[in-house]
C-alpha positions as CSV (number, residue, x, y, z in Angstrom):
1,M,0.1,0.0,0.0
2,R,1.2,3.4,-1.0
3,E,-0.3,6.3,1.0
4,L,-1.2,9.8,-0.5
5,V,-1.5,12.9,1.7
6,T,-3.9,15.2,0.6
7,V,-3.6,19.2,1.2
8,Q,-6.4,21.7,0.7
9,V,-5.4,25.5,0.8
10,G,-8.2,28.1,0.4
11,E,-11.8,28.3,0.7
12,F,-12.9,27.1,-2.8
13,A,-10.1,24.3,-2.5
14,N,-12.0,23.3,0.6
15,F,-15.3,23.3,-1.1
16,V,-13.8,20.8,-3.7
17,G,-12.4,18.9,-1.1
18,S,-15.5,18.6,1.0
19,H,-17.2,17.0,-2.1
20,F,-14.2,14.8,-2.8
21,W,-14.4,13.4,0.7
22,N,-18.1,12.9,0.5
23,F,-17.6,10.6,-2.6
24,Q,-14.9,8.6,-0.6
25,D,-17.4,8.4,2.5
26,E,-20.3,7.2,0.4
27,L,-18.0,4.5,-1.3
28,I,-16.9,3.2,2.1
29,G,-20.6,3.2,3.3
30,L,-21.8,1.5,0.3
31,A,-19.2,-1.3,0.4
32,A,-20.5,-2.1,3.9
33,D,-24.1,-2.0,3.1
34,P,-25.2,-5.7,3.2
35,L,-28.2,-4.6,0.7
36,G,-26.1,-2.4,-1.4
37,D,-25.4,-2.8,-5.1
38,A,-22.9,-5.4,-5.8
39,V,-20.6,-3.1,-7.9
40,F,-19.8,-1.0,-4.7
41,K,-19.0,-4.1,-2.8
42,N,-16.3,-5.1,-5.5
43,Q,-14.8,-1.6,-5.7
44,H,-11.2,-3.1,-5.6
45,L,-10.0,0.3,-4.3
46,N,-7.7,0.6,-1.3
47,M,-9.0,3.4,0.7
48,D,-6.2,3.3,3.2
49,V,-4.2,5.2,0.4
50,L,-6.3,8.2,1.3
51,Y,-7.5,7.4,4.9
52,R,-5.7,6.5,8.4
53,S,-6.9,4.3,11.1
54,G,-6.7,5.6,14.5
55,E,-8.2,5.1,18.0
56,T,-9.6,7.7,20.6
57,Q,-8.7,7.8,24.3
58,Q,-11.8,6.1,24.9
59,G,-10.7,3.2,22.7
60,V,-13.0,4.1,20.0
61,L,-11.6,3.1,16.3
62,T,-11.6,5.8,13.9
63,Y,-11.0,6.0,10.1
64,T,-10.2,9.6,8.9
65,P,-8.8,11.3,5.8
66,R,-5.2,11.7,5.7
67,L,-5.6,15.7,5.3
68,V,-4.4,18.8,6.1
69,S,-6.7,21.6,5.2
70,V,-6.1,25.5,5.5
71,G,-8.5,28.1,5.6
72,F,-10.0,31.4,7.2
73,K,-10.4,31.7,10.8
74,G,-14.3,31.3,11.3
75,G,-14.5,29.4,8.0
76,L,-15.9,26.1,9.4
77,G,-19.2,27.4,10.2
78,S,-20.9,25.4,13.0
79,V,-18.1,22.7,12.8
80,S,-15.2,22.6,15.3
81,A,-11.8,22.5,14.2
82,R,-11.1,19.6,16.5
83,G,-13.7,17.5,15.0
84,T,-16.2,15.4,17.1
85,L,-14.5,11.9,17.0
86,Y,-11.8,13.0,19.5
87,N,-13.4,14.8,22.5
88,D,-10.4,16.3,24.0
89,D,-9.8,19.4,25.8
90,A,-7.5,21.4,23.6
91,D,-10.0,24.4,23.3
92,R,-10.5,24.7,27.1
93,P,-8.6,27.5,28.9
94,S,-5.5,26.4,30.9
95,D,-5.8,26.2,34.7
96,I,-2.2,27.6,34.9
97,I,-2.2,31.2,35.8
98,T,0.6,33.2,34.4
99,W,-1.1,36.7,33.9
100,R,-2.3,38.6,37.0
101,G,-3.8,41.5,35.0
102,N,-7.1,42.1,33.5
103,V,-8.5,39.5,31.2
104,A,-11.3,40.0,28.8
105,T,-13.0,37.0,26.9
106,H,-14.7,37.5,23.6
107,H,-17.0,34.8,22.4
108,T,-18.9,34.7,19.2
109,E,-22.3,33.2,18.7
110,Q,-22.0,29.8,17.6
111,R,-23.4,29.1,14.0
112,K,-26.7,26.9,14.3
113,K,-26.2,23.7,12.4
114,N,-28.3,23.5,9.2
115,L,-30.7,20.4,8.6
116,F,-28.2,18.4,7.0
117,L,-25.8,18.6,9.9
118,Q,-28.7,18.3,12.5
119,S,-29.6,15.0,10.7
120,L,-25.9,13.7,11.0
121,S,-25.9,14.6,14.8
122,E,-29.4,12.7,15.2
123,E,-28.0,9.8,13.6
124,E,-24.9,9.5,15.5
125,Q,-26.8,10.0,18.7
126,E,-29.2,7.0,17.8
127,N,-26.1,4.8,16.8
128,S,-24.3,5.5,20.0
129,V,-27.5,4.8,22.2
130,N,-29.2,2.0,20.3
131,G,-26.1,0.6,18.6
132,K,-28.0,1.1,15.3
133,N,-30.1,3.6,13.5
134,N,-33.7,2.9,14.0
135,G,-34.8,5.7,11.8
136,R,-36.8,7.6,14.3
137,G,-36.9,11.3,14.5
138,E,-35.1,11.5,11.0
139,I,-35.3,14.9,9.2
140,E,-36.8,14.1,5.7
141,D,-34.1,14.0,2.8
142,K,-36.1,16.0,0.5
143,D,-35.9,18.8,3.1
144,I,-32.2,18.3,3.5
145,V,-31.7,18.6,-0.1
146,E,-34.0,21.7,-0.5
147,C,-32.1,23.2,2.4
148,L,-28.6,22.8,0.9
149,E,-29.9,24.2,-2.5
150,K,-31.1,27.3,-0.9
151,D,-28.2,28.0,1.6
152,V,-24.6,27.0,1.8
153,T,-22.1,29.5,3.4
154,F,-19.2,27.3,4.3
155,W,-17.7,24.0,2.9
156,T,-18.6,22.2,6.2
157,D,-22.3,22.8,5.4
158,F,-22.5,19.9,3.3
159,S,-19.5,17.8,4.7
160,K,-20.5,14.3,6.0
161,V,-17.1,13.3,7.0
162,H,-15.3,13.1,10.2
163,Y,-11.9,14.8,10.4
164,H,-8.9,14.3,12.5
165,P,-8.0,17.1,15.2
166,Q,-4.9,17.7,13.1
167,S,-6.6,18.2,9.7
168,L,-8.3,21.5,10.0
169,Y,-6.2,24.7,10.4
170,Q,-7.4,28.1,10.7
171,F,-4.8,30.9,10.4
172,N,-5.4,33.5,13.2
173,G,-6.0,37.2,12.5
174,S,-7.8,36.4,9.2
175,W,-11.4,37.5,9.6
176,V,-11.0,39.1,6.2
177,D,-13.6,39.4,3.7
178,A,-13.1,36.8,0.9
179,Q,-13.9,39.6,-1.6
180,E,-11.0,41.6,-0.5
181,F,-8.5,38.4,0.0
182,N,-8.2,38.5,-3.7
183,N,-4.5,38.9,-4.9
184,Y,-1.1,37.5,-3.9
185,G,0.2,40.4,-2.1
186,I,-2.7,40.3,0.6
187,G,-1.8,36.8,1.2
188,K,1.8,37.7,1.9
189,E,0.7,40.4,4.1
190,S,-1.7,38.4,6.1
191,F,0.4,35.2,6.7
192,T,4.2,35.0,7.3
193,W,5.3,31.4,6.9
194,S,8.5,31.8,9.0
195,L,6.3,32.9,12.0
196,Q,3.1,31.0,11.5
197,G,4.1,28.2,9.1
198,E,5.7,25.9,11.8
199,E,2.2,24.8,13.1
200,I,1.1,23.8,9.6
201,D,4.4,21.9,8.9
202,E,3.8,19.9,12.2
203,R,0.3,18.9,11.2
204,L,1.8,17.7,7.8
205,R,4.5,15.9,9.4
206,F,1.9,14.1,11.8
207,F,0.4,12.3,8.7
208,V,3.7,11.9,6.8
209,E,5.4,10.0,9.6
210,E,2.6,7.7,9.9
211,C,2.9,6.6,6.3
212,D,4.9,3.3,5.5
213,H,5.4,4.0,1.9
214,I,4.1,7.5,0.9
215,Q,3.7,7.9,-2.9
216,G,3.1,11.5,-3.2
217,F,1.4,14.6,-2.0
218,Q,-2.1,15.7,-3.6
219,F,-2.5,19.5,-3.2
220,I,-5.7,21.1,-4.1
221,V,-5.1,25.0,-4.1
222,D,-7.4,27.8,-4.4
223,D,-4.9,30.0,-6.6
224,S,-7.4,32.9,-7.4
225,G,-6.5,35.1,-4.4
226,G,-4.3,35.4,-1.3
227,F,-4.4,31.7,-0.5
228,S,-2.0,31.3,-3.6
229,A,0.9,33.0,-1.6
230,I,0.3,30.9,1.6
231,A,0.3,27.7,-0.8
232,G,3.4,28.7,-2.7
233,D,5.3,29.0,1.0
234,F,3.6,25.6,1.9
235,L,4.7,24.0,-1.3
236,E,8.3,25.3,-0.9
237,S,8.5,23.9,2.6
238,V,7.2,20.6,1.4
239,A,9.8,20.6,-1.4
240,D,12.6,21.4,1.0
241,E,11.7,18.6,3.6
242,Y,10.3,15.9,1.3
243,S,12.4,16.4,-1.8
244,N,12.0,12.9,-3.1
245,T,8.3,12.7,-2.6
246,P,6.4,13.8,-6.0
247,V,3.6,16.4,-5.7
248,L,0.6,16.5,-7.7
249,L,-1.0,20.0,-7.8
250,Y,-4.6,21.0,-8.7
251,S,-4.9,24.9,-8.9
252,V,-8.5,25.3,-8.6
253,R,-10.8,28.5,-9.0
254,S,-14.6,29.3,-9.1
255,P,-16.1,31.0,-12.0
256,T,-15.4,34.6,-12.6
257,S,-17.5,37.0,-10.7
258,P,-19.5,39.3,-12.7
259,S,-17.8,42.1,-10.7
260,T,-14.5,41.6,-12.6
261,L,-16.2,42.8,-15.7
262,R,-16.1,46.3,-14.1
263,E,-12.5,46.4,-13.1
264,N,-10.7,49.4,-14.1
265,K,-7.3,49.3,-15.9
266,R,-5.2,49.1,-12.7
267,Q,-7.4,46.2,-11.3
268,I,-7.1,44.5,-14.6
269,V,-3.2,44.6,-14.4
270,S,-3.2,43.4,-10.8
271,R,-5.4,40.4,-11.7
272,D,-3.2,39.6,-14.8
273,L,0.1,39.9,-12.6
274,H,-1.5,37.7,-9.9
275,D,-2.2,34.9,-12.5
276,A,1.2,35.1,-13.8
277,V,3.2,35.2,-10.5
278,S,0.8,32.7,-8.8
279,F,1.2,30.1,-11.7
280,A,5.0,30.5,-11.9
281,R,5.4,30.2,-8.2
282,L,3.1,27.3,-7.6
283,S,4.1,25.3,-10.6
284,S,7.9,25.6,-9.6
285,F,7.4,23.3,-6.4
286,C,5.5,20.3,-8.1
287,Q,6.0,17.6,-10.6
288,L,2.6,17.9,-12.2
289,C,0.4,20.9,-12.3
290,V,-3.3,20.7,-13.5
291,P,-5.2,24.1,-13.7
292,V,-8.8,23.7,-13.0
293,G,-11.4,26.3,-13.1
294,L,-13.6,27.9,-16.2
295,P,-14.5,31.6,-16.3
296,S,-18.1,30.0,-16.7
297,L,-18.7,26.4,-15.9
298,S,-22.5,26.8,-16.8
299,R,-21.9,27.9,-20.4
300,S,-19.2,25.1,-21.0
301,K,-19.4,22.0,-23.1
302,A,-18.5,20.1,-20.1
303,T,-21.8,20.5,-18.5
304,S,-24.0,19.9,-21.5
305,Y,-26.2,17.5,-19.0
306,L,-26.0,19.4,-15.9
307,C,-27.7,22.8,-14.7
308,I,-24.9,24.8,-12.8
309,D,-25.3,28.2,-11.1
310,D,-22.0,29.8,-11.6
311,Q,-22.4,31.9,-8.5
312,K,-22.8,29.0,-6.1
313,P,-19.5,27.3,-5.1
314,Y,-21.5,24.4,-3.8
315,H,-22.5,23.6,-7.3
316,C,-19.2,24.2,-9.2
317,S,-17.0,22.6,-6.7
318,A,-19.1,19.3,-7.1
319,V,-18.1,19.0,-10.9
320,Y,-14.5,19.7,-10.1
321,A,-14.4,17.4,-7.2
322,A,-15.9,14.4,-9.4
323,A,-13.1,15.0,-12.0
324,L,-10.4,14.8,-9.2
325,H,-12.1,11.5,-7.9
326,S,-12.1,10.0,-11.4
327,I,-8.7,10.9,-12.4
328,G,-7.3,9.8,-9.0
329,L,-8.9,6.3,-9.0
330,P,-5.8,4.6,-10.5
331,L,-3.7,5.9,-7.6
332,R,-5.6,3.5,-5.2
333,M,-6.6,0.7,-7.4
334,E,-5.6,-2.6,-5.9
335,A,-2.7,-3.6,-8.2
336,H,-2.5,-7.1,-9.9
337,G,0.2,-8.9,-11.8
338,P,1.9,-7.0,-14.7
339,T,0.2,-9.4,-17.3
340,T,-3.2,-9.8,-15.5
341,D,-6.1,-7.5,-14.8
342,S,-8.9,-7.8,-12.3
343,C,-12.4,-8.0,-13.7
344,Y,-13.1,-5.0,-11.7
345,V,-10.3,-2.5,-12.2
346,S,-7.4,-2.2,-14.7
347,G,-4.6,0.4,-15.0
348,A,-3.4,1.1,-11.4
349,V,-0.6,3.4,-11.2
350,H,1.3,5.5,-8.6
351,V,1.8,9.3,-8.6
352,N,5.5,8.7,-10.0
353,D,4.0,6.7,-12.8
354,M,1.6,9.4,-13.7
355,V,4.4,12.1,-13.5
356,R,6.8,10.0,-15.6
357,M,4.1,9.3,-18.3
358,L,2.8,12.9,-18.7
359,A,5.7,15.2,-17.8
360,G,8.9,12.9,-17.7
361,Q,9.1,12.0,-21.5
362,G,8.8,13.8,-24.9
363,R,8.7,17.6,-24.4
364,Q,8.7,16.9,-20.5
365,N,5.8,19.4,-20.3
366,M,4.6,19.3,-16.6
367,V,1.4,21.3,-17.1
368,A,-1.6,19.1,-17.9
369,I,-5.3,19.8,-19.1
370,L,-8.0,18.1,-17.3
371,D,-11.0,16.9,-19.3
372,I,-14.2,15.4,-18.2
373,S,-17.3,13.5,-19.3
374,M,-19.9,13.7,-16.8
375,P,-22.1,11.6,-17.0
376,A,-20.2,9.7,-19.6
377,P,-22.1,8.2,-22.7
378,S,-22.6,4.5,-22.9
379,L,-19.9,2.8,-25.2
380,S,-22.8,2.2,-27.8
381,G,-24.0,5.8,-27.5
382,K,-24.4,6.3,-31.1
383,H,-28.2,7.1,-31.1
384,L,-27.3,10.3,-29.1
385,G,-24.7,11.1,-31.7
386,Q,-22.1,11.4,-29.1
387,S,-19.0,8.9,-28.6
388,L,-17.2,8.7,-25.3
389,L,-13.9,10.1,-26.6
390,G,-16.0,13.1,-28.3
391,S,-17.7,13.8,-25.0
392,L,-14.5,14.7,-23.2
393,Q,-14.4,18.4,-22.5
394,P,-11.7,20.6,-20.8
395,L,-12.1,21.9,-17.3
396,T,-8.9,23.6,-17.6
397,P,-9.3,27.4,-18.8
398,E,-7.5,29.1,-21.8
399,V,-7.2,26.0,-23.8
400,K,-6.9,25.8,-27.6
401,E,-9.9,23.8,-29.1
402,D,-9.2,21.1,-31.6
403,A,-5.6,21.3,-31.3
404,E,-3.9,18.5,-33.2
405,D,-0.8,17.3,-31.5
406,L,0.9,14.2,-32.6
407,L,3.2,14.3,-29.6
408,A,0.3,14.4,-27.0
409,L,0.6,12.3,-23.9
410,E,-2.7,11.1,-21.9
411,S,-3.9,9.4,-19.0
412,M,-7.5,8.4,-19.0
413,T,-9.9,7.0,-16.4
414,V,-13.2,5.5,-17.3
415,H,-15.6,4.0,-14.7
416,G,-19.1,2.7,-14.4
417,V,-20.1,3.2,-18.1
418,F,-22.7,1.1,-19.6
419,G,-22.0,-1.3,-22.5
420,S,-23.7,-2.5,-25.6
421,G,-26.4,-4.4,-23.7
422,G,-27.6,-1.6,-21.4
423,E,-25.5,-3.2,-18.4
424,R,-22.2,-1.9,-17.0
425,A,-19.4,-2.6,-19.5
426,S,-16.8,-5.4,-18.3
427,I,-13.4,-4.1,-18.2
428,S,-12.3,-6.0,-21.2
429,E,-15.2,-4.6,-23.3
430,L,-14.2,-1.0,-22.1
431,K,-10.7,-1.4,-23.0
432,D,-11.5,-2.8,-26.6
433,Q,-13.9,-0.1,-27.3
434,I,-11.7,2.5,-26.2
435,S,-8.9,1.2,-28.2
436,A,-10.9,0.8,-31.1
437,A,-12.1,4.5,-30.7
438,Y,-8.5,5.7,-30.7
439,E,-7.7,3.9,-33.7
440,G,-10.5,5.5,-35.6
441,E,-9.0,8.8,-34.8
442,S,-7.3,10.9,-37.6
443,V,-5.0,12.3,-35.0
444,R,-4.0,10.1,-32.2
445,P,-1.8,10.9,-29.0
446,M,1.8,9.4,-29.0
447,L,0.9,7.6,-25.6
448,C,-2.4,7.0,-23.8
449,H,-2.7,5.1,-20.6
450,L,-6.0,3.8,-19.9
451,S,-7.4,2.9,-16.3
452,A,-10.8,1.3,-16.0
453,A,-13.2,0.3,-13.0
454,Q,-16.7,-0.9,-13.1
455,C,-17.6,1.1,-9.9
456,P,-19.5,4.3,-11.1
457,L,-19.3,7.8,-9.2
458,P,-21.7,7.6,-6.2
459,V,-24.0,10.5,-5.5
460,P,-24.1,11.3,-1.8
461,L,-27.2,12.9,-0.2
462,P,-25.6,16.4,0.1
463,F,-24.5,16.7,-3.5
464,P,-26.2,19.4,-5.3
465,S,-29.2,19.1,-7.5
466,I,-27.2,19.7,-10.9
467,F,-28.2,16.9,-13.0
468,G,-30.6,17.7,-16.1
469,N,-33.7,15.9,-16.9
470,L,-31.8,13.7,-19.5
471,V,-29.9,11.9,-16.9
472,G,-31.4,8.7,-15.5
473,Q,-31.3,7.2,-12.0
474,H,-27.9,5.5,-12.6
475,G,-26.5,8.3,-14.8
476,Q,-27.8,6.9,-18.2
477,L,-28.1,9.4,-20.9
478,L,-31.8,9.4,-22.0
479,A,-33.1,10.5,-25.5
480,T,-36.2,12.1,-23.9
481,P,-36.6,13.9,-20.7
482,I,-37.6,11.9,-17.7
483,S,-39.6,14.4,-16.0
484,S,-41.0,18.0,-16.0
485,A,-38.3,19.2,-13.5
486,S,-35.3,20.9,-15.2
487,F,-32.9,19.6,-12.5
488,R,-32.5,16.7,-10.5
489,G,-30.5,15.7,-7.5
490,S,-29.3,12.9,-5.1
491,L,-32.9,11.5,-4.6
492,D,-33.2,11.0,-8.4
493,V,-29.8,10.1,-9.4
494,H,-28.0,7.6,-7.4
495,S,-24.6,7.1,-9.5
496,I,-23.2,8.3,-12.7
497,P,-20.7,6.7,-15.1
498,M,-17.4,9.0,-15.5
499,A,-14.6,9.6,-17.7
500,A,-11.8,12.0,-17.0
501,R,-8.4,12.5,-18.9
502,L,-5.2,14.4,-18.0
503,R,-3.2,15.3,-21.2
504,S,0.1,17.0,-22.0
505,S,-0.7,18.8,-25.1
506,N,0.3,22.2,-26.9
507,A,-3.3,23.0,-26.6
508,I,-2.0,24.5,-23.0
509,L,-0.1,27.1,-24.9
510,P,-2.8,29.9,-24.6
511,F,-2.8,29.5,-21.1
512,L,1.0,29.6,-20.7
513,E,1.7,32.3,-23.3
514,R,-0.9,34.8,-21.6
515,R,0.9,34.4,-18.3
516,L,4.3,34.9,-19.8
517,T,3.2,37.7,-21.9
518,N,1.5,39.5,-18.9
519,L,4.6,38.9,-16.8
520,L,7.0,40.3,-19.3
521,R,4.9,43.4,-20.2
522,H,4.1,44.4,-16.6
523,G,6.7,42.8,-14.5
524,T,10.1,42.8,-16.0
525,V,10.0,45.4,-18.6
526,Q,12.2,48.4,-17.5
527,G,10.1,51.4,-16.0
528,S,6.7,49.3,-15.7
529,S,4.1,51.3,-13.9
530,A,3.3,47.8,-12.0
531,A,6.7,47.5,-10.5
532,P,5.8,49.2,-7.2
533,L,2.8,46.8,-7.0
534,L,5.2,43.7,-7.5
535,R,7.6,45.0,-4.9
536,S,4.8,45.4,-2.2
537,W,4.0,41.9,-2.9
538,G,7.6,41.0,-2.1
539,F,9.1,40.4,-5.4
540,G,12.5,41.8,-6.7
541,R,13.5,42.1,-10.3
542,E,15.8,39.0,-10.2
543,E,13.1,36.9,-8.8
544,L,10.7,38.1,-11.5
545,E,13.2,37.5,-14.3
546,D,13.7,34.0,-12.9
547,M,9.9,33.5,-13.2
548,G,9.8,34.9,-16.7
549,E,12.7,32.3,-17.7
550,S,10.9,29.5,-16.4
551,L,7.7,30.5,-17.9
552,S,9.6,30.8,-21.4
553,K,11.1,27.2,-21.0
554,M,7.4,25.8,-20.7
555,V,6.3,27.9,-23.9
556,L,9.3,26.9,-25.7
557,A,9.1,23.1,-24.9
558,L,5.6,23.1,-26.7
559,N,6.4,25.7,-29.3
560,P,9.9,26.2,-30.4
561,H,8.9,28.7,-33.1
562,S,8.1,31.1,-30.0
563,L,11.8,31.6,-29.3
564,S,12.2,34.6,-31.8
565,S,8.9,36.4,-30.6
566,S,10.1,35.8,-27.0
567,D,13.5,37.1,-27.7
568,S,11.9,40.2,-29.2
569,D,10.1,40.9,-26.1
């Protein structure tokens, strides 16, 4: 078993993480359900890769995510940073008196739990009293779903997972309006790693030292504002202390706020520089970087069968979490012999394998595009005019459409899809069909690694109601609407087939070129009006030139012809 340690930094990253852990918790529950679907009982996924076993002082066994989450003070809503499993006294004042002056104690009113969290508390109380849940006094599921659709403020509002006391870190003095915590410089001002970072390092060290054979770190970072600076310092610390352990980085951001359309020139320059320095710094401390987050998810081709409200992080983060779950399945598939496949899973890899496949050969491009098909069509989906390969659409922004790249490298995961007979496709059928589909393509990637699983994506109760009326109970794509309702949720759709793909391709060039151009134009050119802004963010000219050189190398690796234009700048 090769463990993964997950790190989430920033509010939107924690929204994504909350959905991600809900998926894992649902899989664990379905596997243990004696009346559950057999496809969930035979997952052949090793959850110990993501989870740790423990025990409370009372001798109660626990199973919690191997996770460090970083967020705003007060960003946990009604949930305690210590969790509920380990009822320790860490938050009680000490009896040791070291100060004889006046003492003032300030309390904030505890936020009331929403219906979903109330239902979890009721269920746990019934289990502890009766040893099982007898169903009495339950809050109606439909009321829970309606409650979450109307009001989700914190990522904990829809989290069904118990966390270890070491997992949830809130940095002090950060009661900052998230709208104002919107650039790299504010993050640097609010948090000094040399003074405050040691506690975060210690929390990470707690989880790492428990691992027998750690395979890597999985960072999910909200890179749209000040958390980018905090994540950069965190990643640098990880690179120093765990230099031989690979880092897989997902830089996530929510859709663009309408307010950005009214930005003045100075604000636009600040935003462009933030994107450039944030990406340059974060990518310098990882082995594979995956930008995730479209300006408008609701209007993208990736959500053709979904109903998304771009202004609800609860909605958008659910789609991104589903993609991260799917693309990460091979990292915890139970491995079989090199020449044998299970009838339930195929294509297990470790983080190092994924890095070598996508970034360690050919042009050695370490910035990958994330594509998704949600729900994925059946292998015989011709009647809908959509093939599985054709249904994959990018969640990475600023990607060139229909880019033809003979040197592209891909790693794809397909799970829970339906086959020709309307049943879930076998692993062999899936592999044969995908292979045939690639053979029929006019332009094929230089390499494509396929991972497959029969287990679909489970839809937990607190998942948002984002499915359109052409999505069936098990994620089948229907030819005619199933109901008059325009959207459906977890009470109507119980699981969905998924396909997700990471690809190293020259289609990422617009993303890279925009950041390079903005850095050169506003950051390194002599006499730039933005120089004082960058100095206030802590960047000197030499560091900015190093960043420009790093971005230039990324662009040149994918487009050698850009050398002359880069030199002219």
